[in-house]
C-alpha positions as CSV (number, residue, x, y, z in Angstrom):
1,M,60.8,115.8,118.6
2,T,59.4,112.5,119.9
3,N,57.8,111.9,116.5
4,I,61.2,112.2,114.7
5,Y,62.8,110.0,117.2
6,T,60.1,107.3,116.8
7,M,60.3,107.5,113.1
8,K,64.1,107.1,113.1
9,R,63.9,104.1,115.4
10,Y,61.1,102.5,113.2
11,L,63.2,103.2,110.0
12,F,66.4,101.7,111.6
13,T,64.5,98.6,112.9
14,T,62.9,98.1,109.4
15,L,66.3,98.4,107.7
16,A,67.9,96.0,110.1
17,A,65.2,93.4,109.6
18,V,65.5,93.7,105.8
19,A,69.3,93.3,106.1
20,I,69.0,90.3,108.4
21,W,66.1,88.5,106.7
22,P,67.9,86.9,103.7
23,G,70.5,85.4,106.1
24,I,67.8,83.5,108.1
25,T,67.2,80.8,105.4
26,A,70.6,79.3,104.5
27,R,71.1,78.6,100.8
28,Q,74.1,76.7,99.4
29,P,76.0,78.2,96.4
30,Q,74.9,77.0,93.0
31,K,77.0,75.3,90.3
32,G,78.7,77.7,87.9
33,Y,80.8,80.9,88.1
34,R,81.5,82.4,91.5
35,G,83.5,85.4,92.6
36,F,84.7,86.9,95.9
37,V,85.7,90.4,96.9
38,E,87.1,90.8,100.4
39,W,88.5,93.5,102.7
40,S,91.5,91.8,104.3
41,N,93.3,92.7,107.4
42,S,96.5,91.0,108.8
43,V,98.3,91.5,112.0
44,R,101.7,90.3,113.3
45,W,103.9,90.9,116.3
46,E,107.5,91.7,115.3
47,K,110.5,92.1,117.6
48,T,112.3,95.4,116.9
49,W,116.0,95.8,117.5
50,L,115.5,99.4,118.5
51,E,114.3,100.5,122.0
52,G,115.7,97.4,123.8
53,G,114.2,94.8,121.5
54,S,110.5,95.5,122.3
55,R,107.6,93.8,120.5
56,E,105.7,95.9,118.0
57,I,102.2,95.2,116.4
58,L,102.1,95.7,112.7
59,F,98.8,95.9,110.8
60,H,98.3,95.3,107.1
61,T,95.0,96.2,105.4
62,G,93.9,95.8,101.8
63,F,91.7,93.6,99.6
64,T,91.7,90.2,98.0
65,T,89.6,88.9,95.1
66,S,89.2,85.4,93.7
67,H,87.1,84.0,90.8
68,G,86.4,80.5,89.7
69,Y,83.9,77.7,89.4
70,Q,81.5,76.3,91.9
71,I,81.7,72.5,91.1
72,N,78.7,71.6,93.2
73,R,76.9,73.0,96.3
74,M,79.9,72.3,98.4
75,F,83.2,72.7,96.5
76,F,84.7,75.8,94.8
77,V,88.0,76.1,92.9
78,G,89.4,79.3,91.6
79,A,92.3,81.7,91.5
80,G,92.9,85.1,92.9
81,L,95.1,88.0,93.9
82,G,95.4,90.6,96.7
83,M,97.2,93.6,98.0
84,E,97.7,94.5,101.7
85,R,99.9,97.3,103.0
86,C,101.3,98.1,106.4
87,G,100.9,101.9,107.0
88,K,103.6,102.0,109.6
89,T,106.5,100.3,107.7
90,G,105.3,100.6,104.1
91,N,105.7,96.8,103.6
92,W,103.3,94.9,101.3
93,I,101.8,91.5,101.0
94,A,100.8,90.9,97.4
95,P,99.6,87.3,96.9
96,V,98.7,85.5,93.7
97,F,97.0,82.2,94.6
98,I,94.9,79.2,93.8
99,D,91.8,79.0,96.0
100,G,90.0,76.0,97.2
101,R,86.8,76.3,99.4
102,I,84.2,74.0,101.0
103,D,80.8,75.4,102.0
104,L,78.9,73.3,104.5
105,R,75.3,73.4,105.6
106,L,74.5,72.1,109.1
107,G,70.8,72.9,109.5
108,K,70.7,76.7,109.3
109,F,74.4,77.0,110.2
110,T,76.6,77.7,107.1
111,P,80.3,77.5,107.9
112,F,83.1,77.4,105.3
113,G,86.7,76.4,105.1
114,D,89.1,77.9,102.6
115,I,92.8,77.4,101.6
116,R,94.8,79.7,99.4
117,A,98.3,78.7,98.1
118,G,100.5,80.6,95.8
119,C,103.2,83.2,95.7
120,N,103.7,86.5,97.6
121,L,105.1,88.8,94.9
122,A,106.1,91.5,97.4
123,S,109.5,91.6,99.0
124,G,111.4,89.5,96.5
125,A,108.7,86.8,96.0
126,G,108.1,83.9,98.3
127,L,105.5,81.2,99.2
128,Y,102.0,82.3,100.2
129,L,99.7,80.0,102.2
130,S,96.5,81.0,104.0
131,P,94.0,78.5,105.4
132,S,90.9,80.0,106.9
133,I,87.5,79.2,108.5
134,G,84.5,81.3,108.6
135,Y,80.7,81.8,108.3
136,R,78.6,82.7,105.3
137,F,75.4,84.8,105.6
138,N,73.1,84.7,102.6
139,W,72.2,88.1,101.1
140,G,69.7,87.9,98.3
141,R,69.3,85.0,95.9
142,K,72.9,84.7,94.6
143,A,75.0,86.7,97.0
144,G,76.5,86.1,100.4
145,I,78.5,87.9,103.1
146,N,81.5,86.1,104.4
147,I,83.3,86.6,107.7
148,G,86.5,84.6,108.2
149,A,89.7,84.2,110.2
150,A,93.0,82.9,108.8
151,L,96.6,82.0,109.6
152,T,98.6,83.6,106.7
153,L,102.2,82.7,105.9
154,A,103.8,85.2,103.6
155,G,107.3,84.4,102.2
156,Y,109.9,87.0,101.4
157,K,113.6,87.2,100.4
158,S,116.3,89.2,102.2
159,E,119.9,89.8,101.6
160,H,122.4,88.4,104.2
161,Y,125.8,89.5,105.2
162,E,128.4,88.1,107.5
163,C,130.5,90.3,109.7
164,W,133.7,89.6,111.6
165,F,136.7,91.4,113.1
166,D,139.8,90.8,111.1
167,A,142.0,92.7,113.5
168,P,141.2,94.8,116.5
169,G,139.1,97.7,115.2
170,S,138.9,96.2,111.6
171,L,135.3,95.1,110.8
172,Q,134.9,93.0,107.7
173,I,131.5,92.6,106.0
174,Q,130.9,90.0,103.2
175,Y,127.7,89.5,101.2
176,V,126.6,85.8,101.4
177,G,123.5,85.9,99.2
178,T,119.7,85.9,99.6
179,R,117.6,83.7,101.9
180,H,113.9,82.9,102.0
181,H,111.9,83.5,105.1
182,M,108.2,83.3,106.2
183,R,106.3,85.8,108.2
184,P,103.1,84.5,110.1
185,Y,100.1,86.7,110.3
186,F,96.6,86.4,111.8
187,S,94.2,87.6,109.2
188,F,90.5,88.7,109.3
189,R,88.4,88.9,106.2
190,L,85.0,90.4,105.5
191,G,83.7,90.1,102.0
192,L,81.0,89.5,99.4
193,D,80.5,86.5,97.2
194,F,78.4,86.6,94.0
């Protein structure tokens, strides 16, 4: 029994060292094609009109991907798309965006900044804007693991109505058109670049 436990611990330690080793020496991205695939999670607090107007936490989860050109070791420009869904409400965030990114190297520290601007195709289409900051871990010669946090603004359209009482007990409702709104989200992304 002790032998199996020792062997499992040795195997786990070896696998952990192999996984961490490529991240120790920081490499900058190289000029040319570059792609990203990310698992994306967004959270927001929304006031509900039910149950006395309490606040409710809504989680969206999904993916984003962007592809483009690494201009030099620091600057990337590309385009991408994504899909995130809230399991509780069934609402979607479906952005199509232009992506700009800067990868820095400060000794062995490799932070990045990213900004995505475009259109949220879900909920009637609206503006999409998502600036983020994060850290890139190298993984092999041409790949990296990215961890980032973002403030995401997802626009949407909604129909609006005006209500008034014409006479006692006579409620009038009139459609006044659609309006654009923005929902703020805190987003967390974990992904791979290649």
